[in-house]
C-alpha positions as CSV (number, residue, x, y, z in Angstrom):
1,M,105.5,100.6,91.6
2,R,102.9,99.8,88.9
3,D,101.5,96.8,90.7
4,K,97.8,96.2,90.7
5,G,95.7,96.7,93.8
6,H,95.1,99.5,96.3
7,Y,95.8,103.0,94.9
8,K,96.3,101.6,91.4
9,T,95.1,104.8,89.7
10,L,97.4,106.9,91.9
11,K,100.3,104.6,91.0
12,D,99.5,104.8,87.3
13,V,99.3,108.6,87.3
14,M,102.6,108.7,89.3
15,Y,104.2,106.5,86.7
16,Q,102.9,108.6,83.8
17,K,104.3,111.7,85.4
18,D,107.6,110.0,86.4
19,V,107.0,110.5,90.1
20,D,108.1,107.9,92.6
21,Y,107.9,107.2,96.3
22,H,111.1,109.0,97.0
23,Y,109.9,112.2,95.4
24,I,106.6,112.0,97.3
25,A,108.4,111.5,100.5
26,K,110.8,114.4,99.9
27,K,108.0,116.8,98.9
28,L,105.8,115.8,101.9
29,D,108.7,115.8,104.3
30,M,108.0,112.2,105.2
31,G,110.2,109.1,105.4
32,Y,110.4,106.8,102.4
33,S,109.2,103.8,104.5
34,T,106.2,105.7,105.7
35,V,105.2,106.7,102.1
36,K,105.7,103.1,100.9
37,A,103.6,101.7,103.8
38,R,100.7,104.1,102.9
39,F,100.7,102.7,99.4
40,S,100.3,99.1,100.7
41,K,97.0,97.5,101.1
42,P,94.4,99.4,103.2
43,P,95.1,99.6,106.9
44,V,93.2,97.2,109.1
45,A,94.1,98.4,112.5
46,E,93.1,101.7,114.1
47,N,96.7,102.8,114.5
48,S,97.7,101.9,110.9
49,S,99.2,104.6,108.8
50,V,96.7,106.3,106.5
51,W,96.8,109.3,104.2
52,T,95.7,112.5,105.8
53,L,93.5,114.9,103.8
54,S,96.3,117.4,103.7
55,E,98.7,114.8,102.3
56,M,96.1,113.8,99.6
57,Y,95.7,117.4,98.5
58,A,99.5,117.9,98.4
59,I,99.8,114.8,96.2
60,C,97.1,116.2,93.9
61,D,99.1,119.4,93.7
62,L,102.3,117.5,92.9
63,L,100.5,115.5,90.1
64,N,98.5,118.5,88.8
65,W,95.4,116.6,89.6
66,D,92.0,118.3,90.1
67,Y,90.7,118.2,93.7
68,D,87.3,117.3,92.5
69,R,88.8,114.0,91.2
70,L,90.5,113.2,94.5
71,H,88.3,110.1,94.9
72,E,89.9,108.6,91.8
73,L,93.4,108.6,93.4
74,F,92.2,107.9,97.0
75,P,89.0,105.8,96.7
76,P,87.2,105.1,100.0
77,A,87.9,101.7,101.4
78,S,84.3,100.8,100.9
79,V,84.5,101.2,97.1
80,R,85.1,98.0,95.4
81,K,87.6,97.9,92.5
82,D,84.7,97.3,90.0
83,N,83.1,100.5,91.1
84,V,86.2,102.6,90.7
85,K,86.0,102.1,86.9
86,Q,82.4,103.4,87.0
87,L,83.6,106.5,89.0
88,R,86.3,107.3,86.4
89,A,83.7,107.3,83.6
90,M,81.6,110.0,85.3
């Protein structure tokens, strides 16, 4: 789960708090494969599975993460990896 790439910060926070895909799936009442797919690289097709805002807030709650830092866990697709480090420093 600690691979580099998309949602790296989210994966790192989950690792630190001992939260895995199975736990997220159970708490969000989703299938494990759906959760795992959402952690993969960003969707490229219109019908690809993406996180809803409600799910993002629920994950913040599970991780005791402030909503005003949501962008750190779920950066916009337009944000390059280099810019994510700059966002964290703010």
